[in-house]
GUTI-969327 format. One record per residue: residue in one letter; x, y, z of N, C-alpha, C in turn. Coordinates in steps of 0.05 Angstrom, whole numbers, padded with zeros to 5 digits, always signed. Example, Ala and Ser with C-alpha at 12.3 -4.5 7.8 and 13.67 -1.06 7.14 Angstrom:
REM residues 2
A+00264-00114+00156+00246-00090+00156+00264-00066+00156S+00257-00045+00142+00273-00021+00143+00258+00001+00157
END
This chain:
REM residues 433
S-00435-00691-00108-00442-00716-00121-00425-00719-00146V-00428-00743-00159-00412-00748-00183-00421-00730-00206S-00447-00726-00208-00457-00708-00229-00448-00680-00226T-00448-00671-00201-00438-00643-00195-00409-00640-00204H-00393-00660-00197-00365-00659-00204-00361-00659-00234L-00377-00675-00248-00375-00677-00277-00383-00651-00291V-00405-00639-00280-00414-00614-00292-00394-00592-00288F-00382-00591-00264-00360-00572-00259-00338-00576-00279R-00330-00601-00284-00310-00606-00304-00318-00597-00332G-00343-00601-00339-00353-00592-00365-00353-00562-00368L-00361-00549-00346-00360-00520-00347-00332-00509-00350H-00313-00522-00336-00285-00513-00338-00275-00518-00367E-00282-00541-00379-00272-00546-00406-00285-00526-00426C-00310-00520-00422-00323-00500-00440-00311-00473-00436R-00303-00467-00412-00292-00440-00406-00265-00437-00420T-00250-00459-00423-00223-00457-00435-00224-00460-00465C-00247-00465-00477-00248-00468-00506-00248-00442-00520S-00245-00443-00547-00246-00419-00563-00275-00409-00565P-00280-00383-00567-00307-00373-00569-00320-00379-00596R-00306-00387-00615-00318-00393-00641-00331-00420-00641L-00354-00421-00654-00369-00446-00655-00354-00467-00671S-00338-00459-00691-00323-00478-00707-00302-00493-00692S-00295-00484-00668-00274-00497-00653-00285-00522-00638G-00310-00526-00640-00321-00551-00628-00333-00546-00600C-00333-00522-00591-00345-00516-00564-00367-00496-00568S-00391-00503-00562-00414-00486-00566-00423-00473-00540G-00432-00448-00542-00442-00434-00518-00467-00448-00508G-00482-00461-00525-00506-00475-00516-00500-00498-00498V-00477-00511-00502-00469-00533-00485-00463-00523-00457C-00449-00500-00455-00444-00488-00429-00469-00480-00415L-00488-00468-00430-00513-00460-00417-00529-00484-00408A-00529-00506-00424-00543-00530-00415-00530-00542-00390L-00504-00543-00389-00491-00553-00365-00497-00536-00341A-00498-00509-00345-00504-00492-00323-00532-00496-00312M-00551-00499-00331-00579-00504-00323-00582-00530-00308I-00567-00551-00317-00569-00576-00303-00558-00574-00275L-00536-00559-00272-00524-00556-00246-00542-00541-00227K-00556-00520-00237-00573-00504-00220-00599-00519-00213Q-00610-00534-00231-00636-00546-00227-00635-00573-00213N-00616-00590-00221-00615-00617-00211-00595-00623-00189N-00581-00604-00180-00561-00608-00159-00564-00587-00138N-00560-00595-00113-00560-00577-00091-00532-00566-00086L-00527-00542-00095-00500-00530-00092-00494-00523-00064S-00470-00530-00055-00462-00521-00029-00453-00492-00030K-00447-00481-00007-00439-00452-00006-00414-00447-00022D-00394-00464-00019-00369-00460-00033-00372-00463-00063E-00388-00483-00072-00393-00487-00100-00408-00463-00112D-00427-00453-00097-00442-00430-00107-00424-00405-00110E-00405-00402-00091-00386-00380-00093-00369-00383-00118H-00360-00407-00124-00345-00411-00148-00361-00405-00173M-00386-00413-00173-00403-00408-00196-00409-00378-00200E-00411-00363-00178-00418-00335-00179-00393-00317-00182D-00369-00328-00181-00345-00313-00184-00342-00304-00213S-00326-00283-00218-00323-00272-00245-00312-00292-00265F-00299-00313-00255-00287-00332-00274-00307-00355-00280Y-00326-00360-00263-00343-00383-00266-00373-00377-00266S-00381-00352-00265-00409-00345-00264-00421-00352-00292F-00447-00355-00292-00461-00362-00317-00459-00339-00337R-00460-00315-00327-00459-00292-00345-00432-00291-00359R-00410-00297-00344-00383-00297-00356-00379-00320-00376L-00393-00342-00371-00391-00364-00391-00402-00356-00418L-00423-00339-00418-00435-00331-00443-00421-00305-00453M-00406-00291-00437-00392-00267-00445-00363-00269-00438S-00350-00289-00448-00322-00295-00440-00303-00273-00449H-00309-00258-00469-00291-00237-00479-00301-00209-00472S-00318-00207-00452-00327-00181-00443-00304-00166-00429V-00306-00139-00430-00285-00123-00417-00286-00126-00387W-00308-00136-00377-00311-00139-00348-00300-00166-00338A-00292-00184-00357-00284-00210-00349-00261-00211-00329P-00241-00194-00331-00218-00196-00312-00225-00189-00283F-00248-00175-00279-00254-00165-00252-00265-00188-00235S-00259-00188-00210-00268-00208-00192-00270-00197-00164S-00282-00211-00147-00285-00202-00119-00257-00201-00106H-00239-00218-00113-00212-00217-00102-00198-00191-00109A-00201-00182-00134-00188-00158-00142-00198-00134-00126V-00224-00132-00122-00236-00110-00107-00227-00111-00078A-00228-00135-00066-00220-00138-00038-00191-00130-00034T-00174-00139-00052-00145-00132-00050-00141-00102-00052T-00156-00089-00071-00153-00060-00074-00160-00046-00049F-00182-00053-00036-00190-00040-00011-00170-00045+00011Q-00159-00068+00013-00139-00074+00033-00114-00057+00029V-00106-00054+00005-00082-00038-00001-00087-00009+00007E-00111+00001+00000-00117+00029+00007-00119+00033+00038V-00130+00014+00051-00132+00016+00081-00105+00015+00094V-00087-00002+00084-00060-00004+00095-00045+00023+00091F-00049+00035+00067-00036+00061+00062-00046+00082+00081L-00072+00083+00084-00084+00104+00102-00075+00100+00131L-00074+00075+00140-00065+00070+00167-00036+00077+00171S-00019+00070+00151+00009+00076+00153+00014+00106+00152Y-00001+00120+00135+00002+00149+00133-00008+00162+00159G-00030+00153+00170-00040+00164+00194-00023+00159+00218A-00007+00138+00218+00011+00132+00241+00032+00153+00244F+00038+00168+00222+00059+00188+00223+00047+00217+00224T+00023+00220+00215+00012+00248+00212-00010+00254+00233I-00021+00235+00246-00042+00241+00266-00029+00252+00291V-00039+00274+00301-00026+00288+00323-00030+00273+00349H-00054+00261+00353-00059+00247+00378-00044+00220+00378V-00026+00218+00397-00008+00195+00397-00023+00168+00400P-00043+00165+00418-00057+00139+00420-00070+00130+00394I-00082+00149+00380-00095+00142+00354-00074+00134+00333A-00052+00149+00333-00030+00143+00314-00019+00115+00320V-00016+00108+00345-00005+00082+00352-00025+00060+00343I-00050+00064+00347-00071+00045+00339-00069+00041+00308C-00067+00062+00293-00065+00060+00264-00040+00044+00256G-00018+00049+00270+00006+00034+00264+00003+00004+00270I-00010-00002+00292-00014-00030+00300-00031-00045+00279F-00053-00032+00271-00071-00044+00251-00056-00048+00224A-00040-00028+00216-00026-00031+00191-00006-00054+00192I+00009-00056+00214+00028-00078+00217+00013-00105+00218G-00010-00105+00231-00026-00130+00233-00036-00140+00206M-00045-00121+00189-00055-00129+00163-00032-00140+00145V-00009-00127+00146+00013-00137+00130+00023-00164+00142A+00024-00166+00168+00033-00190+00181+00015-00214+00174Y-00011-00209+00172-00030-00231+00166-00023-00243+00139W-00019-00226+00119-00013-00237+00092+00016-00249+00091F+00034-00238+00107+00060-00250+00108+00058-00278+00119C+00042-00282+00140+00038-00309+00151+00025-00327+00131A+00006-00317+00115-00006-00333+00094+00014-00343+00074V+00032-00325+00066+00053-00334+00047+00072-00354+00060V+00078-00350+00085+00095-00370+00099+00082-00397+00101V+00056-00397+00107+00041-00422+00108+00041-00436+00081L+00038-00421+00059+00039-00432+00033+00066-00446+00027I+00088-00432+00034+00114-00442+00030+00119-00468+00046L+00111-00467+00072+00113-00491+00088+00097-00514+00078S+00073-00508+00068+00056-00529+00057+00069-00542+00032I+00081-00526+00015+00094-00536-00009+00118-00554-00001V+00133-00545+00018+00157-00559+00026+00150-00585+00041R+00133-00582+00062+00127-00605+00079+00108-00625+00066G+00089-00615+00051+00070-00633+00038+00077-00640+00010K+00100-00631+00000+00109-00636-00028+00087-00629-00048L+00075-00606-00044+00053-00597-00061+00063-00585-00087H+00089-00585-00092+00099-00575-00117+00097-00596-00139K+00089-00620-00133+00087-00641-00153+00066-00634-00174R+00068-00648-00196+00051-00641-00219+00021-00644-00213M+00013-00663-00197-00015-00668-00192-00028-00645-00175H-00012-00630-00160-00022-00609-00144-00015-00581-00154R+00000-00580-00176+00011-00554-00185-00010-00534-00193R-00031-00544-00207-00051-00525-00217-00067-00512-00194A-00074-00528-00174-00089-00517-00152-00072-00498-00135M-00046-00505-00132-00028-00488-00116-00024-00461-00129I-00022-00461-00156-00019-00436-00170-00044-00419-00166F-00067-00431-00168-00092-00416-00166-00095-00404-00138Y-00091-00420-00117-00096-00410-00090-00072-00395-00078S-00049-00395-00091-00027-00379-00081-00026-00351-00094W-00042-00348-00115-00041-00323-00131-00048-00298-00114W-00071-00299-00102-00080-00275-00087-00066-00270-00061P-00060-00290-00045-00045-00285-00020-00018-00272-00026I-00003-00282-00046+00023-00270-00052+00020-00242-00062L+00002-00238-00081-00002-00211-00092-00011-00191-00071T-00030-00199-00053-00039-00182-00032-00017-00174-00013F+00000-00193-00006+00022-00188+00012+00042-00168-00001V+00048-00171-00026+00067-00153-00039+00055-00125-00041L+00030-00123-00049+00018-00096-00052+00014-00082-00025C+00006-00097-00005+00003-00085+00021+00030-00076+00033S+00051-00092+00029+00077-00084+00039+00086-00059+00025L+00083-00057-00001+00091-00033-00016+00074-00010-00008S+00048-00014-00003+00031+00008+00006+00039+00018+00033A+00047+00000+00051+00056+00008+00078+00082+00025+00077V+00100+00017+00060+00126+00031+00057+00120+00059+00046L+00104+00061+00025+00098+00087+00013+00083+00105+00033G+00064+00093+00047+00049+00109+00067+00066+00120+00089C+00084+00104+00099+00103+00113+00120+00122+00134+00110S+00132+00130+00085+00151+00150+00074+00137+00177+00070L+00113+00177+00058+00099+00202+00053+00091+00215+00080G+00082+00199+00099+00074+00210+00125+00098+00222+00140H+00121+00209+00139+00145+00219+00152+00154+00245+00139H+00153+00246+00113+00161+00271+00099+00142+00294+00105M+00116+00289+00104+00097+00311+00109+00098+00320+00138W+00103+00302+00156+00104+00310+00184+00127+00329+00190Y+00151+00322+00180+00174+00338+00186+00177+00363+00169T+00164+00364+00146+00167+00388+00129+00145+00408+00132T+00121+00399+00138+00098+00418+00138+00082+00416+00164E+00073+00392+00172+00054+00390+00194+00066+00397+00221Q+00089+00386+00227+00101+00392+00253+00109+00422+00255P+00122+00434+00235+00127+00463+00237+00101+00479+00240Y+00080+00471+00226+00055+00486+00229+00044+00486+00257Y+00043+00462+00269+00033+00460+00297+00051+00474+00317E+00077+00473+00312+00095+00487+00330+00091+00517+00328L+00088+00527+00304+00083+00556+00300+00056+00564+00313D+00037+00545+00310+00011+00551+00322+00012+00553+00352S+00031+00539+00364+00033+00540+00394+00049+00565+00403L+00062+00579+00384+00077+00603+00391+00060+00628+00388Q+00071+00651+00396+00056+00676+00395+00063+00693+00371P+00043+00706+00360+00049+00726+00338+00055+00753+00350Y+00073+00767+00337+00080+00795+00346+00080+00813+00321R+00072+00838+00326+00071+00858+00305+00086+00883+00313D+00096+00896+00292+00110+00922+00295+00133+00920+00314I+00151+00901+00309+00174+00897+00326+00198+00912+00314N+00211+00928+00331+00235+00942+00323+00260+00929+00335P+00278+00917+00320+00301+00902+00331+00320+00920+00347A+00318+00946+00343+00336+00964+00358+00325+00971+00385I+00300+00963+00391+00288+00971+00416+00280+00946+00432V+00269+00926+00419+00259+00902+00433+00281+00880+00433P+00291+00872+00456+00311+00851+00457+00299+00823+00451G+00316+00805+00441+00306+00779+00434+00298+00763+00458K+00307+00770+00482+00299+00756+00506+00269+00758+00512Q+00257+00779+00502+00228+00783+00507+00211+00768+00486L+00223+00758+00465+00208+00745+00444+00216+00716+00440Q+00223+00703+00462+00231+00675+00460+00208+00657+00452D+00183+00666+00456+00160+00651+00448+00148+00660+00422A+00163+00676+00406+00153+00687+00381+00151+00665+00359G+00130+00666+00344+00127+00648+00321+00126+00663+00295L+00107+00682+00293+00105+00700+00270+00110+00728+00279V+00128+00741+00265+00136+00768+00272+00134+00787+00248D+00119+00809+00251+00118+00831+00232+00135+00853+00242F+00157+00860+00228+00175+00881+00238+00164+00908+00230S+00174+00928+00244+00165+00956+00239+00177+00966+00213D+00167+00988+00203+00177+01000+00179+00207+01008+00182G+00221+01004+00161+00250+01011+00161+00268+00988+00169V+00257+00965+00175+00273+00941+00183+00279+00925+00158D+00304+00916+00155+00312+00900+00132+00335+00883+00140V+00344+00866+00121+00366+00847+00125+00391+00859+00112D+00413+00859+00126+00439+00867+00115+00451+00842+00101R+00446+00840+00075+00455+00816+00060+00485+00815+00056A+00498+00838+00058+00527+00838+00052+00544+00832+00077K+00533+00830+00100+00548+00826+00124+00536+00803+00141G+00539+00779+00131+00527+00756+00144+00549+00737+00154G+00539+00715+00166+00557+00694+00176+00550+00668+00163C+00568+00649+00165+00563+00623+00152+00578+00601+00167F+00569+00576+00162+00582+00552+00173+00577+00530+00154V+00598+00515+00147+00597+00493+00127+00599+00467+00142N+00581+00448+00137+00581+00422+00149+00569+00401+00130A+00583+00379+00126+00573+00357+00109+00563+00366+00082G+00577+00385+00070+00570+00394+00043+00548+00415+00042H+00538+00423+00065+00517+00443+00066+00527+00469+00079T+00518+00492+00069+00526+00518+00079+00503+00530+00094Y+00507+00535+00120+00486+00547+00137+00491+00577+00139C+00471+00593+00130+00475+00621+00127+00458+00637+00147V+00469+00659+00157+00455+00678+00174+00461+00706+00165A+00442+00724+00170+00446+00753+00164+00430+00768+00185P+00441+00791+00195+00427+00806+00216+00403+00821+00205I+00381+00821+00221+00357+00837+00216+00360+00863+00232L+00362+00885+00218+00368+00911+00231+00349+00933+00224F+00347+00952+00242+00333+00976+00235+00351+00992+00216T+00340+01001+00194+00355+01014+00172+00368+00993+00154G+00369+00968+00162+00379+00946+00144+00408+00947+00138E+00424+00961+00155+00453+00962+00150+00468+00961+00176L+00489+00945+00177+00506+00942+00200+00530+00961+00198Y+00533+00978+00219+00555+00997+00219+00578+00986+00236A+00602+00996+00230+00625+00989+00246+00625+01004+00272G+00638+00992+00292+00639+01004+00318+00612+01003+00332L+00605+01025+00345+00580+01025+00361+00557+01038+00345G+00562+01044+00320+00540+01056+00304+00516+01037+00301N+00492+01048+00303+00466+01035+00303+00464+01010+00320T+00480+01008+00341+00478+00986+00360+00451+00987+00374P+00437+00965+00377+00412+00965+00392+00415+00977+00420S+00394+00988+00430+00395+01001+00457+00402+00982+00479F+00397+00956+00475+00403+00936+00496+00430+00924+00492G+00445+00932+00471+00473+00925+00467+00478+00898+00454T+00459+00885+00443+00463+00859+00430+00446+00856+00405Y+00455+00841+00386+00441+00835+00361+00428+00808+00363D+00401+00807+00364+00387+00782+00370+00369+00772+00347Y+00368+00785+00325+00349+00777+00304+00365+00771+00278F+00361+00746+00268+00376+00737+00245+00358+00723+00225A+00361+00729+00199+00349+00714+00178+00367+00691+00171V+00356+00667+00166+00372+00643+00162+00363+00628+00137G+00380+00609+00129+00374+00592+00106+00397+00572+00102V+00393+00552+00086+00412+00531+00080+00419+00532+00050D+00445+00532+00044+00455+00532+00016+00444+00555+00000C+00444+00579+00012+00434+00602-00002+00454+00626+00001C+00479+00619+00005+00500+00639+00006+00527+00626+00002N+00547+00642-00003+00575+00633-00004+00587+00636+00023C+00610+00624+00027+00624+00627+00053+00653+00636+00047P+00661+00660+00056+00647+00678+00074+00622+00691+00062N+00603+00696+00079+00576+00704+00071+00575+00735+00066Q+00577+00742+00041+00574+00770+00034+00552+00774+00013D+00536+00753+00009+00514+00755-00010+00492+00736-00002F+00477+00744+00019+00456+00728+00031+00432+00727+00011R+00423+00703+00003+00402+00699-00016+00381+00679-00006C+00372+00682+00018+00353+00663+00031+00326+00677+00034G+00305+00660+00032+00278+00671+00036+00270+00690+00013D+00254+00710+00021+00245+00730+00001+00266+00753-00001W+00291+00746-00006+00311+00767-00007+00308+00786-00030K+00294+00777-00052+00290+00794-00075+00266+00812-00072N+00249+00806-00053+00223+00821-00050+00228+00846-00033P+00225+00870-00044+00229+00894-00028+00207+00899-00008L+00184+00884-00010+00162+00887+00009+00165+00868+00032A+00184+00850+00031+00188+00831+00053+00196+00846+00078Q+00181+00842+00100+00186+00855+00125+00176+00839+00148G+00177+00812+00146+00167+00795+00167+00184+00770+00169G+00180+00755+00190+00195+00731+00195+00179+00709+00207I+00184+00684+00198+00172+00660+00209+00194+00646+00225R+00188+00640+00249+00208+00627+00266+00217+00601+00253S+00243+00598+00250+00254+00573+00238+00248+00549+00256M+00235+00529+00245+00228+00505+00259+00246+00482+00251D+00268+00488+00237+00287+00467+00228+00306+00462+00252H+00297+00443+00268+00313+00437+00293+00340+00424+00286R+00342+00410+00264+00367+00398+00257+00388+00419+00249S+00379+00441+00237+00398+00462+00228+00403+00482+00249R+00388+00483+00270+00391+00504+00290+00419+00504+00303P+00431+00482+00310+00458+00483+00321+00479+00496+00302F+00475+00490+00276+00494+00501+00256+00488+00531+00252Y+00463+00539+00255+00458+00568+00254+00472+00583+00277S+00472+00570+00300+00486+00582+00323+00516+00585+00317L+00528+00564+00305+00556+00566+00297+00561+00588+00276A+00542+00591+00258+00544+00612+00238+00543+00640+00251V+00526+00643+00272+00525+00668+00287+00552+00673+00302S+00564+00652+00312+00590+00655+00325+00611+00665+00305D+00609+00655+00280+00627+00664+00259+00622+00694+00253W+00596+00701+00253+00589+00730+00248+00599+00747+00271E+00597+00739+00295+00607+00754+00318+00637+00759+00316A+00651+00737+00309+00680+00740+00307+00689+00757+00284T+00674+00756+00262+00681+00772+00239+00677+00802+00242Y+00654+00810+00254+00646+00838+00256+00649+00849+00285V+00660+00832+00303+00664+00840+00331+00638+00852+00343K+00617+00835+00341+00591+00842+00352+00583+00821+00372E+00561+00825+00386+00552+00806+00406+00522+00799+00401A+00516+00773+00403+00488+00763+00401+00483+00745+00424R+00469+00755+00444+00465+00740+00469+00441+00720+00467H+00420+00729+00455+00396+00712+00452+00386+00712+00423P+00401+00699+00406+00394+00700+00377+00368+00685+00371L+00352+00698+00354+00327+00686+00344+00330+00682+00314F+00322+00659+00304+00326+00653+00276+00299+00653+00261F+00298+00668+00238+00273+00672+00224+00278+00666+00194D+00256+00656+00181+00255+00654+00152+00244+00681+00142W+00259+00695+00126+00251+00722+00117+00229+00720+00096V+00205+00731+00102+00182+00730+00083+00168+00757+00083Q+00149+00759+00064+00134+00784+00063+00110+00783+00082N+00095+00762+00083+00071+00760+00100+00073+00734+00116P+00081+00735+00141+00084+00710+00156+00058+00695+00160H+00035+00709+00164+00010+00696+00168+00000+00681+00143F+00005+00693+00120-00002+00680+00095+00015+00655+00091Q+00040+00657+00097+00058+00634+00093+00050+00611+00112K+00041+00617+00135+00032+00596+00153+00007+00582+00142A-00011+00598+00130-00035+00586+00118-00027+00568+00094V-00006+00577+00079+00003+00561+00057+00014+00534+00066M+00027+00533+00089+00037+00508+00100+00014+00488+00104W-00008+00498+00116-00030+00480+00121-00044+00471+00095H-00046+00490+00076-00058+00483+00051-00041+00462+00036T-00014+00465+00037+00003+00445+00025+00000+00418+00037F-00001+00417+00064-00005+00392+00078-00032+00379+00071S-00053+00394+00071-00080+00383+00065-00082+00373+00037S-00073+00389+00017-00076+00380-00011-00058+00356-00017T-00034+00356-00006-00016+00334-00011-00027+00308+00002S-00038+00311+00026-00049+00288+00040-00073+00277+00025L-00090+00294+00015-00114+00285+00000-00106+00270-00025L-00088+00282-00041-00080+00269-00066-00064+00244-00060G-00047+00245-00040-00031+00221-00034-00048+00198-00024C-00069+00203-00009-00086+00182+00001-00105+00170-00020L-00111+00186-00040-00129+00176-00061-00113+00162-00083A-00088+00168-00086-00072+00157-00108-00070+00126-00107P-00066+00114-00083-00062+00085-00083-00086+00069-00093F-00110+00080-00090-00134+00065-00098-00135+00058-00128P-00133+00078-00146-00133+00071-00174-00109+00055-00183A-00085+00060-00170-00062+00045-00177-00065+00016-00169A-00074+00011-00145-00078-00016-00136-00100-00030-00152F-00121-00016-00159-00143-00027-00174-00133-00036-00202L-00117-00020-00215-00106-00027-00241-00088-00052-00239L-00071-00053-00219-00053-00076-00216-00069-00102-00210T-00089-00100-00193-00105-00124-00186-00122-00133-00210V-00131-00114-00226-00147-00122-00250-00129-00136-00270L-00104-00126-00273-00085-00140-00291-00079-00168-00280A-00076-00170-00253-00070-00196-00241-00094-00215-00244A-00118-00205-00242-00142-00221-00245-00144-00231-00274N-00137-00214-00293-00138-00222-00321-00116-00243-00327A-00093-00239-00314-00072-00259-00318-00080-00286-00306L-00093-00286-00283-00103-00311-00272-00124-00324-00289R-00141-00308-00301-00161-00319-00319-00148-00333-00343I-00127-00321-00353-00113-00333-00376-00100-00360-00367L-00089-00360-00343-00078-00385-00333-00099-00407-00330V-00123-00399-00321-00145-00418-00318-00154-00428-00345Q-00156-00410-00364-00164-00418-00391-00143-00437-00404G-00118-00433-00398-00097-00450-00408-00092-00475-00392S-00109-00480-00372-00106-00504-00355-00080-00504-00340V-00068-00480-00335-00044-00478-00319-00052-00476-00289A-00074-00464-00284-00085-00461-00257-00113-00471-00256S-00122-00480-00232-00149-00490-00230-00157-00490-00200P-00182-00483-00194-00192-00483-00167-00200-00511-00157L-00198-00531-00174-00206-00558-00167-00182-00575-00159D-00188-00599-00149-00168-00618-00141-00148-00606-00120V-00159-00595-00099-00142-00583-00078-00130-00605-00062P-00103-00603-00057-00090-00624-00041-00098-00622-00011Q-00092-00643+00003-00097-00645+00032-00077-00627+00047P-00086-00613+00068-00067-00598+00084-00046-00616+00096P-00020-00608+00095+00001-00624+00108-00005-00627+00138K+00005-00649+00149+00000-00654+00177+00013-00633+00194G-00003-00622+00213+00006-00601+00231+00000-00573+00221L-00010-00570+00196-00017-00544+00185-00046-00540+00181E-00063-00558+00192-00092-00555+00188-00103-00530+00199K-00094-00523+00224-00104-00499+00237-00094-00474+00222A-00069-00475+00213-00058-00453+00198-00074-00448+00172W-00082-00469+00158-00098-00466+00134-00125-00454+00141K-00136-00462+00164-00162-00451+00171-00161-00421+00176V-00138-00411+00187-00136-00383+00193-00127-00367+00169F-00107-00376+00155-00094-00360+00134-00102-00369+00105L-00111-00393+00102-00120-00402+00075-00148-00415+00077P-00168-00400+00086-00194-00411+00090-00208-00420+00065Q-00204-00405+00043-00217-00412+00018-00206-00439+00007M-00180-00442+00009-00168-00466-00001-00176-00490+00016L-00177-00487+00042-00186-00508+00060-00215-00515+00055G-00232-00495+00052-00260-00500+00047-00265-00515+00021Q-00249-00509+00000-00252-00524-00025-00243-00553-00022Y-00222-00557-00007-00213-00585-00002-00234-00601+00013E-00246-00589+00034-00266-00604+00049-00291-00609+00033E-00298-00590+00016-00321-00594-00001-00317-00617-00022E-00293-00617-00033-00287-00639-00052-00286-00666-00038R-00276-00666-00013-00275-00691+00002-00303-00701+00008E-00321-00682+00016-00348-00690+00022-00362-00702-00003Q-00357-00689-00026-00369-00700-00050-00358-00727-00057L-00332-00731-00053-00320-00757-00058-00331-00779-00040M-00334-00772-00014-00345-00791+00005-00374-00798+00000A-00388-00779-00013-00417-00783-00018-00422-00799-00044M-00401-00805-00059-00405-00821-00083-00414-00849-00077P-00435-00859-00091-00444-00887-00086-00424-00908-00094I-00421-00928-00077-00402-00950-00082-00417-00973-00093T-00411-00982-00117-00424-01005-00130-00404-01028-00132A-00414-01052-00123-00397-01076-00124-00389-01083-00152A-00364-01089-00157-00355-01097-00183-00365-01125-00190P-00373-01130-00214-00382-01157-00222-00359-01177-00221D-00365-01202-00212-00345-01223-00210-00347-01241-00235Y-00331-01233-00255-00332-01247-00280-00321-01276-00277G-00304-01281-00258-00292-01307-00255-00311-01328-00244A-00333-01319-00231-00352-01338-00219-00375-01346-00238M-00374-01336-00262-00396-01343-00280-00393-01372-00289A-00416-01387-00290-00416-01416-00297-00414-01419-00327V-00399-01438-00336-00396-01444-00364-00418-01464-00372P-00435-01459-00391-00457-01478-00398-00445-01503-00411K-00458-01527-00404-00449-01552-00415-00465-01558-00440P-00453-01573-00458-00467-01579-00483-00491-01598-00477A-00513-01592-00490-00537-01609-00485-00535-01635-00501V-00547-01655-00488-00547-01682-00500-00575-01687-00512V-00575-01693-00538-00601-01697-00552-00602-01726-00561K-00624-01739-00554-00628-01767-00562-00638-01768-00591S-00627-01785-00606-00636-01787-00633-00644-01817-00639A-00661-01819-00657-00671-01847-00664-00653-01860-00683L-00629-01868-00672-00610-01882-00689-00613-01912-00684P-00605-01927-00703-00607-01956-00700-00590-01965-00676G-00601-01981-00660-00588-01991-00636-00592-01974-00612G-00609-01952-00615-00615-01934-00592-00592-01917-00583A-00572-01910-00600-00549-01892-00593-00558-01864-00590A-00545-01849-00572-00551-01821-00568-00533-01804-00585G-00544-01781-00595-00528-01762-00611-00526-01735-00596V-00504-01721-00601-00500-01695-00589-00509-01673-00607
END
């Protein structure tokens, strides 16, 4: 109705005034307008939502400078969406079950795509409907604020989630599950057990007296990286000729690492090389480096005239089982912290954005009122991607159509009075005016 529209205007003007009484805007006026609107008008659903929002609720009108003023339902909803997109993107890379990972990826893409479409609809509406004009600018700023912000934050959240998930999968989670699928072995003597029998080895505890010959290793340089290998031997020393050659005639156990030696390799410094108690190996799960380790073994064979028929590559450690547990602990703790971090960050950004929008509303730069008509052909798109904006437009249109129409008075049809003729008793019976 007309009164509803006027009261909304009054509330908006009161909201943008200074909080001091000397500025000419009293809090009692706002309270009176609010009471009139609640008692004498039937608020529609959309109007009630505007009144209950953090920018237009009665409580905020009386507490305009409260620390809670910047918060709104939009900020909270955007925060949750950003967190959900991050979790789905992260799960698409870290969940072991492929169908569930694919579903997570599809939902993450769908959420980002929805807000992307909303931004596209806004741009098309501005271009086709010429909504950039001054009469529509305030409403367009108000209703474009959250779709654009939500799209930007969700896109950033998806990129960060995918990046962290990809990193954690290839550095900790995948190696852990691969080691878990392999077999552990204990008390292995490289001079007696050939590598052919341990092709399914994951964690290996070597027997006493086994060590790495750090002074007689092999190396291979590629793309600025040095791939290092050193033989794991009983007594820990490689002899010339046939001395200490394994009983099966081949050297199959090697400690490996990247960028931890010089080339030629005479000072192997990979893994727990400083630890005198190190006597175990974790099977190297670095599939990208494995071909270069094989070339480094070929260099070692040519240098020392030895043979390695079935080489196995290990990370040299003290306790392989403990190191495997550390891998899972690293993955779990990093995942937990990484998944919780986006929530406070997104909440802070959305609160700042809500506060900025409040300032724009106070300065009459943005306004939820006077929503323009959807451009022709974009009505359905508004209904799907801009439902709040479309609902406000329809509500304002219904109020305008419900206004009573009063006929204008026809001032041109009014009769002009004629002067009265008064008879007077003059001599001769003449009439006087």
